[in-house]
Every structure is written in C-alpha cells, then in structure tokens.
N, C-alpha and C positions, 0 to 999 in steps of 0.2 A: 147374209148367206143362205138362210132358210127360205127367203123370197125367190132367190135365184134357183134354188133346188127345186122348189115348188113349180116353176115354170118349165122345168125339163120334161120332155115327152114320157121318159120312163117312170117318172114320179106321177104325171097325169093319169097314166094308164094302171097305177098300182094303188087301189084304195088304202090298203093299210099302211103302205109306206108314205103315202101322202099324210095320213093321219098322225103317223108316228112323228114325221117332221114338224107338222104343225104343233104337236105337243111339246117337243123338245124347244121349238122356238118360243112357246109360251111359258116355258120353265116347269112344265108338268112331268111328273114321273111316268115312264112307259109301264105298261100292265106286263106281268110276266108272260102271257100269251103273245102280246106285241113283240116283246124280245125274243121270244123262241121263234116267231115268224121271221124276225130280221135275221137272226142266226142262220136259219135254214135258207133264207134267200141269199145271204152272203155265201153260204156253202154252195148253192146251185149256181151262182155266177162265178165262183172260183172254178168250178168244174167246167162250166162253159168256156171260160177263158183258157184252161189248160187243152180242152178239146180243140177249139177253133184256132188256137194259136199254132197247133201243130199242122192243120190241115192246109193252110195257104202259105206257108213258108216256102220261098224260092231258095235254092241253094246257090248262096252267094260266095262260096269258099273261093273260086277262081278271082272274084272281084277283089275280095279282101286280101288274098295273098299277093296280088298284083301292086296294090296301092301301099301294103305293109312294107314292101321293099325299100321304100324312101324313109321308113322309121329307124330311129337308132335301135342298136340291139338292146341296150340297157337305158332305162328310164334317165333322160337328161332334159330338163326343164329348158335351158338355154337352146340346146338343139333343137327340140320340139318347137320352140317359140320361132326360131330362125327358119324352120320348114314352113310353119303356119304363114309367117310373113312372106316368104317367097311364093307359096302357093295362092295367097291372097293377091300378091302383085300380079302373078301370071293370070289369074282368073277374074279380074276386074278391070279391064283394059277398055271396054268399049262404052263406058257411060261415065258421066261426072259425079256421080253418086257412090262409087265404089262398091256397086252390088254386083253379085255374080253375073258374069256375061250371060250364061244360060237363062238365069231368071229374067234378066233385063230384056233379053231378046223375046222371050216367050211371053212375058206378062206386062212389060211397060213401054217397050220402044215406040210402039204405035199410038199410045194414049199418055205419056207422062207429060207432054206439054199442056194438055187439057187438065190435068190434075193440078197444076201449079195453084197453090193457095187454098185448094179444098179444105185442107184440115188445119188451117192456121189458127182458128178459134177453139179447135177440139183440145181438151185436156184429158190425158190419159190418166191423170191421177183422179179423175172423177167418173171412172168407168167400172162397171160390175167386176171386169177382169181384175182391176188394180185392187178393188176392194177384197177380193177373193185371195189375192197375193198378199195384202197386207194382213189378213187373217193367219196366212200361213207363217208369215214373219213374226207376227205376235206370239203364235204358239210356239215357234222356235225359241223366241227370247224367254217366254215363260219356262222352257224345259232346258234353257242354258245350252241350246244346240249350236253348234259351231257351223 
C-alpha cells in the first residue's frame, strides 16, 4: 500500500509526506515535527474539502423529489428490492450484458465487439486496487467490523 501511495502525484509533490510514508513503510517512528506537519496538513485538507464541496454543488432537489416518489413511505426491504429489480429490467434492455442502456449506448455500443476476449487472462485478484481492498477488509476483520 505504501508503494502505491508513493506513486500518487499528491505524495510526489510533498517531500515531507513522502518521507513520512517511507518511514511508516519501513516500520520507523515518525518524529514529533513530522506528526505535527501531518496533523496540520490533514486539517488544511479538511478545510479545503469543506470549502470546495459547497462551491460546485448543483441543486438536485427537484431530481431527488421526482425519483423519491417511487420509494415506499417506510423502509421495506422487499418493496425496495422489487423496485430495484423493476428499474433494472426497464433500464437494461438494449444489450446482452444487462448494463445500463445509457452507459452501453454512450461507452460500449460502437466498440464492444472489438473488446471480446481482451481481458480474458486478466486477474482482478492480482491488481493494486484489489490489494488495497484486501487491506481494508483485513482492517475490518481486525476491528471486528460488520
């Protein structure tokens, strides 16, 4: 995981962060000044996130209100499952893969025949993303998280 973090541009551009990750990966203790820097950096990123998350938000209230009308008034798993199944059936009609019609039309229709067999030997179990996911699962298991 540390190797993957070190490859990220945000880490490459921050010498102290890069050094901290290298130290943690090597099992070394971080200095108090490094910990202070990381705390301040975290605080800065939190504030940036708060600021920028409010700037670019579109008001989707009308969209949400419109689609919420099909939902049950009270939580009911069977009813929600039936709605999801129905929506899936209605919106996956134009391709043999049961992929969203919009996604298929926009991204795959013109090229899906050329893609046949392209990833037949690819293993998702041996990918950096899967390794990251496995780390999360291991941490959940360690913490007895459901």
